Every structure is written in C-alpha cells, then in structure tokens.
VMD Tcl script that draws the C-alpha trace (Angstrom):
set ca {
  {-11.58 55.96 7.49}
  {-8.81 58.03 7.18}
  {-7.72 60.89 4.82}
  {-6.37 59.45 1.75}
  {-8.00 56.51 2.10}
  {-8.66 54.67 -1.03}
  {-12.16 52.56 -1.09}
  {-12.41 50.57 -4.07}
  {-16.30 50.43 -5.14}
  {-16.07 47.01 -7.29}
  {-15.30 43.70 -6.83}
  {-12.50 43.87 -9.44}
  {-8.72 43.90 -8.64}
  {-6.99 47.80 -8.29}
  {-4.95 48.23 -11.38}
  {-1.60 46.24 -10.96}
  {0.65 49.24 -11.15}
  {-1.11 50.46 -7.99}
  {-0.93 46.97 -6.22}
  {3.20 47.33 -7.65}
  {3.56 50.77 -6.10}
  {2.19 49.83 -2.83}
  {4.31 46.41 -2.45}
  {7.56 48.44 -3.09}
  {6.21 50.94 -0.91}
  {5.34 48.44 1.97}
  {8.64 46.68 1.63}
  {10.52 49.81 1.68}
  {8.76 51.61 4.44}
  {10.58 52.80 8.02}
  {8.66 50.72 9.94}
  {10.00 48.04 8.93}
  {13.96 48.57 9.56}
  {13.99 49.68 13.28}
  {17.78 51.11 12.20}
  {16.71 53.55 9.27}
  {18.03 57.08 9.92}
  {15.44 59.84 9.41}
  {17.66 61.53 6.61}
  {17.43 57.86 5.30}
  {13.65 57.33 5.42}
  {13.44 61.28 3.81}
  {15.19 60.01 1.12}
  {13.42 56.83 0.31}
  {10.49 58.01 0.81}
  {11.16 60.78 -1.76}
  {12.26 58.25 -4.69}
  {8.82 56.48 -4.03}
  {6.73 59.56 -3.75}
  {5.80 59.04 -0.13}
  {5.35 61.33 3.26}
  {7.03 59.23 5.68}
  {8.85 62.59 7.41}
  {8.45 65.98 8.27}
  {10.07 67.58 6.87}
  {9.68 66.25 3.64}
  {12.58 66.41 0.71}
  {11.81 68.67 -1.92}
  {14.49 68.23 -4.17}
  {17.26 65.79 -4.61}
  {21.03 65.88 -6.63}
  {23.53 64.07 -7.03}
  {26.59 66.29 -8.06}
  {28.97 65.56 -10.91}
  {31.62 65.07 -8.33}
  {29.51 62.51 -6.35}
  {28.11 64.87 -3.52}
  {24.25 64.43 -2.38}
  {22.50 67.12 -1.46}
  {18.70 68.57 -0.93}
  {16.82 71.88 -1.60}
  {18.43 72.96 1.64}
  {21.04 70.33 3.12}
  {24.64 68.89 1.96}
  {24.07 65.15 2.73}
  {27.63 63.59 2.60}
  {28.61 60.83 -0.30}
  {26.99 59.43 -2.71}
  {28.65 56.27 -2.74}
  {27.49 56.07 0.72}
  {23.58 56.83 -0.56}
  {24.52 54.13 -3.24}
  {25.69 51.68 -1.17}
  {22.71 51.83 1.64}
  {20.31 51.95 -0.88}
  {21.49 48.53 -2.56}
  {21.86 46.93 0.74}
  {18.31 48.72 1.72}
  {16.77 46.97 -1.42}
  {18.39 43.15 -0.50}
  {17.28 43.62 3.28}
  {13.81 44.05 2.02}
  {14.32 41.30 -0.67}
  {12.82 42.92 -3.33}
  {12.08 41.29 -6.84}
  {13.98 42.13 -10.21}
  {10.22 43.82 -11.03}
  {10.76 46.00 -8.08}
  {14.47 46.46 -8.48}
  {13.92 47.87 -12.27}
  {10.92 49.62 -10.50}
  {12.89 51.50 -7.72}
  {15.26 52.64 -10.60}
  {13.00 54.06 -12.79}
  {11.89 56.23 -9.93}
  {15.05 56.96 -8.86}
  {15.43 58.14 -12.44}
  {12.97 60.07 -12.45}
  {13.15 61.89 -9.24}
  {16.43 62.44 -8.31}
  {18.95 64.85 -10.75}
  {21.93 62.25 -10.77}
  {24.81 64.32 -12.28}
  {27.25 61.79 -12.45}
  {28.29 59.81 -15.81}
  {26.27 56.64 -16.42}
  {28.31 53.73 -16.50}
  {27.35 50.50 -18.60}
  {29.06 47.13 -18.34}
  {31.36 46.21 -15.65}
  {33.17 49.17 -13.48}
  {36.69 50.25 -14.73}
  {39.95 50.41 -12.58}
  {39.71 54.58 -12.72}
  {38.24 56.31 -9.91}
  {35.17 57.87 -12.17}
  {32.31 58.41 -10.56}
  {28.84 56.37 -11.99}
  {25.81 55.94 -11.19}
  {24.32 53.16 -9.35}
  {22.44 50.45 -11.09}
  {19.13 49.44 -8.89}
  {17.72 47.60 -11.82}
  {20.60 45.16 -12.13}
  {20.27 41.61 -11.26}
  {22.76 41.07 -8.41}
  {26.20 39.47 -9.39}
  {26.72 35.87 -6.97}
  {30.42 35.15 -6.63}
}
mol new
graphics top color blue
foreach p $ca { graphics top sphere $p radius 0.5 }
foreach p [lrange $ca 0 end-1] q [lrange $ca 1 end] { graphics top cylinder $p $q radius 0.2 }
display resetview
C-alpha cells in the first residue's frame, strides 16, 4: 500500500465531502489532459489542495489590476488564467455542484484582489473576478 492511501475500516460509504473532493480532483487531474502545462497543473493543484507538481505553488494571488503571481514568480494576465480555468471545467464536464465547489476552493485559496462583479459584464475595461460556479449561458 502506498503512503497516504486511505483504508476504510467499515462497509459504510465514505463521507459525501470526501467523495465530492475525490471526484473533482480526479476530473481535473493533469493526467486526463495531455496538453495541460506544468504551470496549469500546479495552479489547479494549488486551488484544489493537491500535490501534483514539484515544486508546488505555496501561494497564488491576483493583483487588483489583473495579474497572476505566485510566491516566487509572475505568471501573466489573470484573464488568460480565467479563460483557461473555465475551459478546463468545460472540458472536464464538471457538474454544477462541482463548479460551485471549485469556485469555493478558488475563493478560499487564491488571494484575488479584483473587484467582484454581480450581474452582466459592464461595457467598461473594469477587471473583475471570474464566476466559476455560475451555470454557463447557452446562446
């Protein structure tokens, strides 16, 4: 048995929170996406609290003017990260509940200093936080 393996001692099912966590981490795991970069794997792993890369990201933040930084490196524009994360969630076919869970983890783990926007996007250049938990709009 490998270190960190969880062994259930009873015939009862694991708690629902653990099942949900495993499902989301499994769906978004880098091994499922051959084109996922090491940086993207590190970011998604950090958001989910998983150890998928060496080195791992120790802290992730988004500046108020829309740039992504880790504890040691500048990553680029937040709009690129937002788009890539949303595309990953679509490609992984996560459920509405899993999108909400992903957004909760993002809010919990990422220091995002952009303003929160409620409602439709304004016709300005204002930089706003993404809404990963929202149900996609079909046109």
